[in-house]
N, C-alpha and C positions, 0 to 999 in steps of 0.2 A: 801159854795162856797167862795173860796179865790179870792180876786179882787185886782188889782193894778190900782190906779187912777193917770192919767197923765194929768195935766193942768198947764199952766204957770201962771195963776192968783191965787195967794196964797189964797186969801179970798174965792174964789169959790171952790178951791180944798179942803180946810179945811172944808167948810160947807158941801160939798158933802160927804167927808170922814166921817164926824160926822153923817150925816143922814144915810149913808149906814151902819154904825156900829150899828145903832139902829134897823136895819131890821133883824129879826130872820133868821138865815141860811146864812147870809153874813158876812164875815170877811175881813176887808181891810188888806191885807198882806203887802202893801207898797204903797208909792206915789212918784211921781216925778214931777219936775217943768219944764221939757222940753222933747222934743222928743228923744234926744240922751240918756239922763238919763232914760227915760221911757222904751226904748227898752232894755237897759242894765238891768234894774230892772225886767222887764217882763221875760227876759231870765234867770236871776239868781234866782229869787224867784219862778219861775214855778207856777204861779197862775192858777186858772181855767178860768180866764177871765181878760181882760184889758179894762178899760174905758178910752178913749183918746180924748182929744181936737184935733181939726183940725189945728187951727192956733197957732203956737208957734214960737218964734224967732230963735231958733237954728236949729230945724229940724221939718218940719210940720208933722202932724199926719199920713198922707198917707205914707210918706217916713219912718217914725218910724215903722208903721205897716208892711211895706215891710221888714224891718230889722228883726222884730220879726218873721214874717212868714218864712223868710229864715232859721232861727235857729229852730223855732218851728211852723211848718205849721198847726198843729192842734189847736193852741192856738187862741181862738176867741177874736177879738177886736171889741168893740162897740164904734163907734164914737159919742161923745156928743159935739155938736158944736152950735155956734150962727149962722153959715152959713147954714141955712136950705133952700137950693134951690135945685131943682131937678138935675141940672147939677153937683153940688158938691156931692150930694148923689150918683148919678150914678158913678162918678169917685171913690168915696170911696168904693162902693160895687164891682166895677171892680177890685180894688186893694185888695179885700179880706175882707172887713168889714163884720162882722157877724150881725151888726145892725147899725142903724143911728138914733140918737135922737136929737131933737132940745133942746138947753138949754132953760129952762123955762117950760119944760114938768114936770108934777107932779112926785113926788117920786114913787108913786104906779105904774104909767105907765112905768117909767124908770126901776124899778125893774122887771116888767113883761118882758120887752125886754131883760134885763140881764139874767134872768132865762131861757128864751126861747133860747137865743144864747148859753148859757152853756149846756142846754139840747140837742140842736141840735148838738153841737160839740161832745158830748158823744156818739151820735148815727151815726156820720159820718164815712165813710169808712177809713178816715185818722186817726181816733182816735185810740190811743194805748190801 
């Protein structure tokens, strides 16, 4: 599974990228430090999945996800955020998030959500 990681906090992004690279079957195809760059990379690199932070200074994760889905509606985006409240999760899911995970969740649980979102995407009617 090819993944693009989008998070404006460099140390977190690098730690997550390193951890994901150690997981069998996951390859980090790219990373981005903001929502604009994240949408561009996701569209250009054509990964299987995007892991995206919600709060970023240039373009928030929901708007970035909307840009991605405008170009690639079948591309699943999993939100990984410190804002783990039901209202924020509802907004993200209504905007098309394939998953919603709180930062601080263990790697094993995060990987389970990522694999589930990628698998669901492969079986959805919009998948090519």
